[in-house]
C-alpha positions in Angstrom: 17.8 30.7 -2.5 15.4 27.6 -2.1 13.4 27.2 1.1 13.8 23.8 3.2 11.7 21.1 2.1 8.9 20.9 4.7 7.9 17.3 5.8 4.8 16.6 7.9 5.0 14.3 11.0 1.6 13.8 11.2 0.6 11.5 13.8 -1.8 10.7 17.0 -0.3 9.4 20.3 -1.8 8.6 23.9 0.3 7.2 26.1 3.7 9.5 24.5 5.4 6.0 22.9 4.2 7.4 19.3 5.0 11.1 20.0 8.4 9.4 21.2 8.8 8.1 17.6 7.8 11.4 15.9 10.2 13.5 17.5 12.9 10.8 16.4 11.5 11.2 13.0 11.4 14.6 13.1 15.3 14.6 14.2 16.2 12.6 11.4 14.2 14.7 9.0 16.1 17.9 10.3 19.8 16.3 10.0 18.5 15.7 6.1 18.1 19.6 6.1 14.8 19.5 5.9 11.8 21.1 7.8 9.9 18.9 9.7 6.1 19.9 11.0 5.0 18.2 13.7 1.1 18.0 13.5 -1.8 16.1 15.0 -5.2 15.6 14.5 -8.7 16.8 16.1 -9.2 13.9 19.2 -11.5 13.9 22.0 -8.6 13.7 24.7 -7.1 17.1 24.5 -4.1 15.9 26.5 -3.3 13.7 23.9 -3.4 16.0 21.3 -2.0 19.3 23.2 1.5 20.0 22.0 0.9 20.0 18.3 -0.4 21.6 16.0 -4.0 20.2 14.4 -3.2 19.6 10.6 -5.1 21.7 8.0 -5.5 20.1 4.6 -4.1 22.5 2.6 -0.6 21.7 4.0 -1.0 18.9 2.2 -0.4 21.0 -0.8 2.7 22.7 0.1 4.6 19.7 1.9 7.5 18.0 0.4 6.8 14.3 2.4 4.9 12.9 4.8 5.5 10.5 7.7 2.2 9.1 9.2 2.5 7.4 12.4 -0.5 6.3 15.2 -0.5 3.9 17.8 -2.3 0.5 16.9 -5.7 0.1 17.1 -6.7 -3.7 16.4 -4.4 -3.6 13.3 -5.3 -0.4 12.1 -4.6 3.3 12.7 -6.2 5.4 15.3 -9.9 6.6 13.6 -9.3 10.3 13.9 -6.5 9.8 12.0 -8.5 7.9 9.1 -11.1 10.5 9.4 -8.4 13.6 8.3 -7.6 11.4 5.4 -11.3 10.6 4.5 -11.8 14.6 4.3 -8.6 15.0 1.8 -10.7 14.5 -1.4 -10.4 17.7 -3.2 -6.3 17.2 -2.9 -6.5 13.9 -4.0 -8.4 15.1 -7.0 -5.8 17.8 -7.3 -2.6 15.2 -7.1 -1.2 17.4 -4.0 0.7 14.4 -2.7 1.6 12.6 -6.1 5.4 11.8 -6.3 6.0 12.8 -2.8 7.8 10.5 -0.3 5.9 9.0 2.7 6.9 6.7 5.6 5.0 5.1 8.4 5.9 4.7 12.3 3.3 2.8 14.8 3.5 1.6 18.6 1.8 -1.4 20.4 1.8 -2.5 24.0 2.7 -6.0 23.1 4.9 -7.8 20.6 2.1 -9.2 18.6 -0.2 -6.2 18.6 -1.1 -5.8 15.2 1.8 -3.4 14.4 2.7 -4.6 10.7 -1.0 -4.7 9.8 -1.3 -1.4 11.4 1.9 0.0 9.0 0.3 -1.4 5.9 -3.0 -0.2 6.5 -1.4 3.3 7.0 0.1 3.2 3.5 -3.5 2.7 1.5 -4.6 6.4 2.0 -0.9 7.2 1.1 -0.8 4.7 -2.1 -4.4 6.5 -3.1 -2.9 9.9 -2.9 0.0 8.8 -5.2 2.7 9.2 -2.8 6.1 7.2 -2.8 6.8 4.6 0.1 10.1 4.4 2.2 10.5 1.8 4.7 13.6 0.9 6.6 16.0 -1.4 4.2 17.8 -4.1 5.9 21.1 -2.6 5.9 20.2 -0.3 9.0 22.1 -2.9 11.6 19.1 -1.5 14.3 16.6 -4.0 12.1 19.1 -7.2 13.0 19.8 -6.4 16.8 16.1 -4.9 18.1 14.5 -7.4 20.4 11.5 -5.0 20.5 10.2 -2.2 17.7 11.5 -1.9 14.1 10.4 -3.2 10.6 11.0 -2.6 7.0 7.7 -1.5 6.4 8.3 1.4 9.4 9.7 2.6 12.7 7.7 1.2 15.6 7.8 0.5 19.4 6.7 -2.4 21.1 5.9 -1.5 25.1 6.1 -4.5 27.0 7.4 -4.2 30.5 9.8 -1.3 29.2 6.7 0.8 29.1 6.5 4.0 26.8 10.5 4.6 26.7 11.7 3.7 23.1 15.1 1.0 23.0 18.4 2.1 21.7 17.5 0.3 18.6 13.7 1.8 18.4 15.0 5.2 18.4 17.7 4.4 15.9 15.9 3.0 13.5 13.0 6.1 13.9 15.9 8.5 13.3 17.2 6.7 10.2 13.7 6.6 8.3 13.4 10.4 9.2 16.7 11.1 7.7 15.7 8.9 4.8 12.6 10.4 4.4 14.2 14.0 4.7 16.7 13.3 2.3 14.3 11.8 -0.5 12.3 15.2 0.1 15.2 17.6 -0.2 16.6 15.6 -3.4 13.0 15.5 -5.1 12.2 19.5 -4.1 15.7 20.4 -5.9 14.6 18.4 -9.1 
């Protein structure tokens, strides 16, 4: 009997939108038959980090994949997430994440808030760790229908006047990204 593939959903959320994306991605991971592990990083604003456990670097060794999420911070990820990745040299030297699937997600308050550059910058530590990056293919109808978030680079949310509530397309795209990530993790674990 094999254990379910454990896929870490590592994120930081301040207003709740990134957390909603994390939950949708976790739902997709579960639909794939994998186990999502919702994790955050230590932060100054304890209310923003209260729901989920703080990631431990050793969890990287046992995971089958990672979804990394952050609100945009001038086109980059939240500094606490960057700080976490800067502590993973031992895992990098061991190759703990080599050939494991990864995906990214983000949220911003405006359409041109730096989402795509944030998604791309979040990929950098994942690529350095040797992970295989998954995006959202254009075969997903939501990419053609969305008037807010969603990108081939990863799931996203644009707040606009809608507030932190995800649109139907944003929710669907995040779930589909989680499903794709979970399916890849399960398949690779079986090899």
